[in-house]
C-alpha positions in Angstrom: 7.2 -6.1 0.1 8.3 -3.0 -1.1 9.0 -4.4 -4.4 5.4 -5.3 -4.9 4.4 -1.6 -4.2 7.0 -0.1 -6.9 5.7 -2.4 -9.9 3.7 -1.4 -12.4 -0.2 -1.9 -12.9 0.3 -4.4 -15.5 2.8 -6.5 -13.4 0.1 -6.5 -10.5 -1.7 -8.7 -12.7 1.2 -11.3 -12.6 1.7 -11.0 -8.8 -1.9 -11.4 -8.2 -2.3 -14.5 -10.6 0.5 -15.9 -8.6 -1.6 -15.8 -5.1 -4.0 -18.1 -6.9 -1.6 -20.9 -5.8 -1.8 -19.7 -2.2 -5.0 -20.3 0.3 -3.1 -18.1 3.0 -0.3 -15.7 3.5 1.1 -15.1 6.7 2.7 -11.4 7.1 4.5 -10.1 10.1 4.6 -6.1 10.7 3.9 -5.7 6.8 3.8 -2.1 7.4 7.1 -1.6 9.2 9.2 0.9 7.7 6.6 2.1 4.7 5.9 5.3 4.0 2.2 6.3 4.5 1.7 6.5 1.0 2.8 3.1 0.6 0.8 1.9 3.6 -2.2 3.0 1.7 -1.1 1.2 -1.4 -0.2 -1.8 0.6 -3.7 -2.0 2.1 -5.5 -1.5 -1.4 -3.1 -4.6 -2.5 -4.5 -6.7 0.5 -7.9 -5.8 -0.6 -7.1 -7.1 -4.1 -5.3 -10.3 -2.8 -8.5 -10.9 -0.6 -10.8 -10.4 -3.4 -8.9 -13.6 -5.3 -10.1 -15.5 -2.0 -6.5 -15.6 -0.3 -6.6 -15.4 3.4 -4.3 -12.8 4.9 -2.8 -13.4 8.5 -1.4 -10.3 9.5 0.5 -9.5 12.7 2.1 -6.4 13.9 2.3 -3.2 15.7 0.3 -1.1 13.4 -3.2 -2.6 15.0 -5.5 0.2 13.6 -4.0 -0.1 10.3 -4.3 -3.9 10.3 -8.0 -3.6 11.9 -8.9 -1.0 8.9 -8.2 -4.0 6.5 -9.4 -7.1 8.5 -12.6 -8.8 7.9 -12.0 -11.0 10.7 -9.9 -10.3 13.7 -8.5 -11.6 16.6 -6.8 -10.3 19.9 -4.2 -13.2 21.4 -3.5 -12.6 25.1 -1.1 -15.3 26.9 -2.0 -17.7 23.7 -5.8 -17.4 24.3 -8.1 -15.8 21.7 -9.9 -13.3 24.3 -11.7 -11.3 21.5 -12.9 -11.8 18.0 -14.8 -10.2 15.4 -14.5 -8.0 12.6 -11.9 -5.2 12.4 -14.5 -2.5 13.3 -15.8 -4.4 16.0 -12.6 -4.8 17.8 -11.6 -1.4 17.0 -14.3 0.0 19.4 -14.0 -2.8 21.8 -13.2 -1.6 25.4 -11.0 -4.2 26.5 -8.9 -3.9 23.0 -8.5 -0.1 23.5 -7.4 -0.6 27.1 -5.2 -3.5 26.4 -3.5 -2.4 23.4 -3.6 1.3 23.5 -3.8 2.2 27.2 -7.1 3.6 26.7 -9.4 3.4 30.0 -13.3 3.0 28.5 -14.4 5.5 31.2 -11.8 8.1 30.3 -13.8 9.3 27.3 -10.7 9.7 25.4 -11.3 8.5 21.6 -8.8 6.9 19.4 -8.3 9.0 16.2 -8.9 7.1 13.1 
């Protein structure tokens, strides 16, 4: 993934053209080990890939980052979908906040964006 981030804009066109061959891409922990600057660049890359009609399946520990780029999101618990919606909807959902972030809704604690 880091090699995609270091290519020139002209090479991005070649890379994105190759995504036309795929209907979906599955990535596990795509932000792992990246600098904040590279994370932002990768999020922009994901948006560009999506604009080609490619579905991205992202899984990982950086839930906030994933939800920020997600158009559809799912919370899986014990192999079952327990929540579904847009990234924005799930980010504000009390069950997700408690399950993943350990924040109980009644606490009044806000998750920093």
